C-alpha positions as CSV (number, residue, x, y, z in Angstrom):
1,X,22.7,18.8,-46.2
2,X,20.8,17.8,-48.9
3,X,17.2,17.5,-48.9
4,X,17.4,13.7,-49.8
5,X,19.5,13.3,-46.3
6,X,17.2,15.1,-44.3
7,X,14.4,13.2,-45.5
8,X,15.8,10.0,-44.7
9,X,17.2,10.9,-41.4
10,X,13.5,12.2,-40.6
11,X,12.1,8.8,-41.8
12,X,14.7,7.1,-39.3
13,X,13.5,9.1,-36.6
14,X,9.7,8.5,-37.2
15,X,10.5,4.7,-37.5
16,X,12.3,4.7,-34.1
17,X,9.2,6.8,-32.6
18,X,6.9,4.4,-34.0
19,X,8.7,1.5,-32.4
20,X,9.1,3.3,-29.3
21,X,5.2,3.8,-29.6
22,X,4.4,0.1,-30.1
23,X,6.3,-0.8,-27.0
24,X,4.4,1.5,-24.9
25,X,1.1,0.6,-26.2
26,X,1.6,-3.0,-25.4
27,X,2.8,-2.2,-22.0
28,X,-0.5,-0.3,-21.7
29,X,-2.6,-3.0,-22.6
30,X,-0.9,-5.5,-20.0
31,X,-1.1,-3.0,-17.4
32,X,-4.9,-2.3,-18.1
33,X,-5.7,-5.9,-17.9
34,X,-4.4,-6.2,-14.3
35,X,-6.7,-5.8,-11.5
36,X,-6.0,-4.8,-8.0
37,X,-4.3,-7.1,-5.6
38,X,-2.1,-10.2,-5.6
39,X,-2.3,-12.1,-8.8
40,X,-4.3,-15.4,-8.5
41,X,-2.1,-18.4,-8.1
42,X,1.2,-16.7,-6.7
43,X,3.0,-18.6,-4.3
44,X,2.4,-16.5,-1.5
45,X,-1.7,-16.4,-1.8
46,X,-1.5,-20.2,-2.2
47,X,0.7,-20.5,1.3
48,X,-1.4,-18.1,3.2
49,X,-4.4,-20.0,2.2
50,X,-3.1,-23.8,3.1
51,X,-1.4,-22.6,6.3
52,X,-3.1,-23.9,9.4
53,X,-4.4,-21.5,11.9
54,X,-3.1,-22.1,15.3
55,X,-5.6,-21.9,18.3
56,X,-4.5,-20.4,21.4
57,X,-5.6,-22.0,24.5
58,X,-5.8,-20.3,27.9
59,X,-5.2,-22.1,31.0
60,X,-7.2,-22.1,34.2
61,X,-4.6,-20.6,35.8
62,X,-3.8,-17.9,33.2
63,X,-7.9,-17.0,33.3
64,X,-7.3,-16.5,37.2
65,X,-4.0,-14.0,36.8
66,X,-6.3,-12.1,34.2
67,X,-9.3,-11.8,36.2
68,X,-7.1,-10.9,39.2
69,X,-5.3,-8.3,37.4
70,X,-8.6,-6.5,36.2
71,X,-10.2,-6.7,39.6
72,X,-7.0,-4.8,41.1
73,X,-7.1,-2.3,37.7
74,X,-11.0,-1.9,38.5
75,X,-10.4,-1.4,42.7
76,X,-7.9,1.2,41.9
77,X,-10.2,3.2,39.2
78,X,-12.7,3.1,42.1
79,X,-10.4,4.3,44.5
80,X,-9.0,7.1,42.4
81,X,-12.8,8.2,41.4
82,X,-13.7,8.3,45.5
83,X,-16.0,5.4,45.1
84,X,-15.5,2.5,47.2
């Protein structure tokens, strides 16, 4: 190979490397600007904020069943510990 061919191939490689560097440097800048978490205005974030929360209501009968169950559990524990 002649020296001029080698130099032209080196120039081509340098040009390719510079283009690759520019691409990578451009992506680093966009990554550096991003903050943690979901981007503002994304559909999921907007949907989560606008959805009304459902409130759960417990009937009197349900409260009584839970209270009775807890009393039975406490009685079983007291009996197991030897307390009456």
